[in-house]
C-alpha positions as CSV (number, residue, x, y, z in Angstrom):
1,X,-0.3,0.2,-0.1
2,X,1.2,4.0,-0.5
3,X,1.7,5.1,2.5
4,X,0.6,8.4,1.8
5,X,-2.9,6.9,-0.2
6,X,-3.8,4.7,3.2
7,X,-3.5,7.4,5.5
8,X,-7.4,8.9,6.1
9,X,-8.0,12.6,5.8
10,X,-10.0,13.9,8.8
11,X,-11.7,17.0,7.9
12,X,-12.3,20.0,10.4
13,X,-15.0,20.9,11.9
14,X,-17.2,23.3,9.1
15,X,-15.7,21.6,6.3
16,X,-18.1,18.9,3.9
17,X,-16.6,16.9,1.3
18,X,-19.4,15.6,-1.2
19,X,-18.3,13.0,-4.3
20,X,-20.5,12.9,-6.9
21,X,-21.5,10.7,-9.3
22,X,-19.1,11.1,-12.0
23,X,-16.4,10.7,-9.3
24,X,-15.6,14.1,-8.3
25,X,-14.4,15.5,-5.4
26,X,-16.1,18.6,-4.2
27,X,-14.8,20.5,-0.8
28,X,-16.4,23.0,0.6
29,X,-15.2,25.1,3.9
30,X,-15.3,28.8,5.4
31,X,-12.5,30.0,2.6
32,X,-14.5,28.9,-0.1
33,X,-15.3,25.7,-2.3
34,X,-12.7,23.6,-4.1
35,X,-13.5,20.2,-6.0
36,X,-11.2,17.7,-8.5
37,X,-12.0,15.4,-10.8
38,X,-10.8,11.9,-9.6
39,X,-9.8,8.7,-11.9
40,X,-13.0,6.3,-12.3
41,X,-10.8,3.5,-10.8
42,X,-10.2,5.3,-7.5
43,X,-12.9,5.3,-5.1
44,X,-13.2,8.0,-2.4
45,X,-15.8,7.3,0.5
46,X,-16.8,9.7,3.0
47,X,-17.5,8.5,7.0
48,X,-18.6,10.9,9.2
49,X,-15.6,13.3,9.3
50,X,-12.7,10.7,7.9
51,X,-11.9,10.8,3.6
52,X,-10.3,7.2,2.7
53,X,-9.2,6.7,-0.8
54,X,-8.4,3.6,-2.0
55,X,-7.4,1.5,-5.0
56,X,-8.4,-1.4,-6.8
57,X,-5.0,-3.4,-7.7
58,X,-1.5,-2.7,-7.1
59,X,-0.6,-1.7,-10.6
60,X,1.6,0.8,-11.1
61,X,-0.7,3.5,-12.6
62,X,-2.7,2.7,-9.4
63,X,-0.4,2.9,-7.2
64,X,0.7,6.3,-8.2
65,X,-3.0,7.6,-8.6
66,X,-3.6,6.8,-4.8
67,X,-1.3,8.6,-3.3
68,X,-1.8,11.6,-5.7
69,X,-5.5,11.6,-5.1
70,X,-5.4,11.3,-1.4
71,X,-2.9,14.4,-1.2
72,X,-4.7,16.6,-3.0
73,X,-8.0,15.7,-1.4
74,X,-5.8,16.8,1.7
75,X,-4.8,19.8,0.4
76,X,-8.2,21.2,-0.5
77,X,-9.5,20.1,2.5
78,X,-6.2,22.7,4.7
79,X,-7.0,25.3,1.6
80,X,-10.9,25.8,2.5
81,X,-10.4,24.9,6.5
82,X,-6.8,27.0,7.0
83,X,-5.4,29.1,3.8
84,X,-2.0,28.8,1.8
85,X,0.3,31.5,1.8
86,X,3.6,32.2,0.1
87,X,5.8,35.3,0.4
88,X,8.4,36.9,-1.7
89,X,10.8,39.6,-1.4
90,X,11.6,41.7,-4.0
91,X,15.8,42.2,-3.5
92,X,17.1,45.3,-5.7
93,X,17.6,48.9,-6.0
94,X,14.4,50.5,-7.3
95,X,12.7,47.2,-6.8
96,X,9.3,48.1,-5.9
97,X,5.8,46.4,-5.6
98,X,2.4,47.6,-5.4
99,X,-1.1,45.8,-4.9
100,X,-4.2,48.1,-6.5
101,X,-7.1,45.4,-6.0
102,X,-6.5,42.0,-8.4
103,X,-3.3,44.2,-10.0
104,X,0.3,44.0,-9.3
105,X,2.6,47.2,-10.4
106,X,6.2,46.0,-9.9
107,X,9.4,48.0,-10.6
108,X,12.2,45.4,-11.4
109,X,14.9,47.2,-13.2
110,X,13.8,47.5,-16.8
111,X,12.4,50.8,-18.6
112,X,9.0,50.0,-17.9
113,X,6.8,48.8,-15.3
114,X,4.6,45.5,-15.7
115,X,1.6,44.8,-14.7
116,X,-0.1,41.4,-13.7
117,X,-3.6,40.6,-13.1
118,X,-4.1,38.1,-10.0
119,X,-6.9,35.3,-10.7
120,X,-9.6,36.4,-8.0
121,X,-9.1,33.4,-6.1
122,X,-5.5,34.5,-5.0
123,X,-5.2,37.5,-2.8
124,X,-2.1,40.0,-2.3
125,X,-1.0,42.6,0.2
126,X,2.7,43.8,0.6
127,X,4.3,45.0,3.3
128,X,7.3,47.4,2.2
129,X,9.6,49.5,4.9
130,X,12.5,51.9,4.9
131,X,15.7,50.2,5.0
132,X,14.3,47.0,3.7
133,X,13.2,45.1,0.4
134,X,9.1,45.0,-0.3
135,X,7.8,41.8,0.8
136,X,4.8,40.1,-1.4
137,X,2.1,38.2,0.4
138,X,0.0,36.0,-1.7
139,X,-3.1,33.8,-0.1
140,X,-5.1,31.5,-1.5
141,X,-7.0,28.1,-0.8
142,X,-6.0,26.6,-4.0
143,X,-2.5,25.2,-3.2
144,X,-1.9,24.9,-7.0
145,X,-2.8,28.3,-8.3
146,X,-0.8,29.8,-5.6
147,X,2.5,28.3,-6.6
148,X,1.8,28.9,-10.4
149,X,1.4,32.4,-9.8
150,X,4.2,32.9,-7.7
151,X,6.0,31.1,-9.9
152,X,5.0,33.5,-12.3
153,X,5.6,36.0,-10.7
154,X,9.1,34.7,-10.3
155,X,9.7,33.7,-13.5
156,X,9.6,38.1,-14.5
157,X,13.0,38.7,-12.7
158,X,14.9,35.4,-11.0
159,X,17.7,36.0,-8.4
160,X,21.1,36.5,-10.1
161,X,23.9,34.3,-8.5
162,X,26.3,37.3,-8.2
163,X,24.8,40.0,-6.1
164,X,21.1,38.0,-5.4
165,X,18.8,41.0,-7.2
166,X,15.5,39.7,-8.6
167,X,12.7,37.8,-7.0
168,X,13.0,35.0,-4.6
169,X,11.1,33.4,-1.8
170,X,11.6,34.8,1.9
171,X,13.7,32.2,3.2
172,X,14.7,30.8,-0.5
173,X,18.7,29.8,-0.2
174,X,21.1,31.4,-3.6
175,X,23.8,30.1,-4.5
176,X,26.2,32.6,-5.1
177,X,28.7,32.8,-7.4
178,X,32.4,34.0,-7.2
179,X,33.1,37.0,-9.2
180,X,36.2,37.8,-11.6
181,X,39.2,37.6,-9.5
182,X,41.8,40.5,-10.1
183,X,44.6,37.9,-11.4
184,X,43.8,35.7,-13.0
185,X,46.2,34.4,-15.2
């Protein structure tokens, strides 16, 4: 058995899970509603406040999907109950970010500002203090969408390896390179 797949998913108070006839799992909680289509071979059962996922055989395909769908359901339950957040730091002289509703306005050292439209499910807040780098905090109930949006924002100006300028996740360790040596022969 898959170690991840056989673990039950416990439902916190205020979260309900329903499984439709077409094997679509819907999770509803205080932070919203998420749904995920599950492969027809994988069985999802809800008993009380516990969700269990089972597979019909030990084929490699079924084994891989068993753990995958259990993890996706667990992330949906955690998302609608607590939510997910990620923080990004804008490192560099003149690098700025402003959140105006669902639009991020970023100055990243290019000749123009970059405007980034956030999906409706993602909320953003910016903390910019003097003498420190601006920090962008993204919050959402959908873990996959949040990671995708954060990766897209980071790709606009990845951290460079010499000074570390760019957009990086808070707490991210960068491998820095040594610059040119003066007496190299």
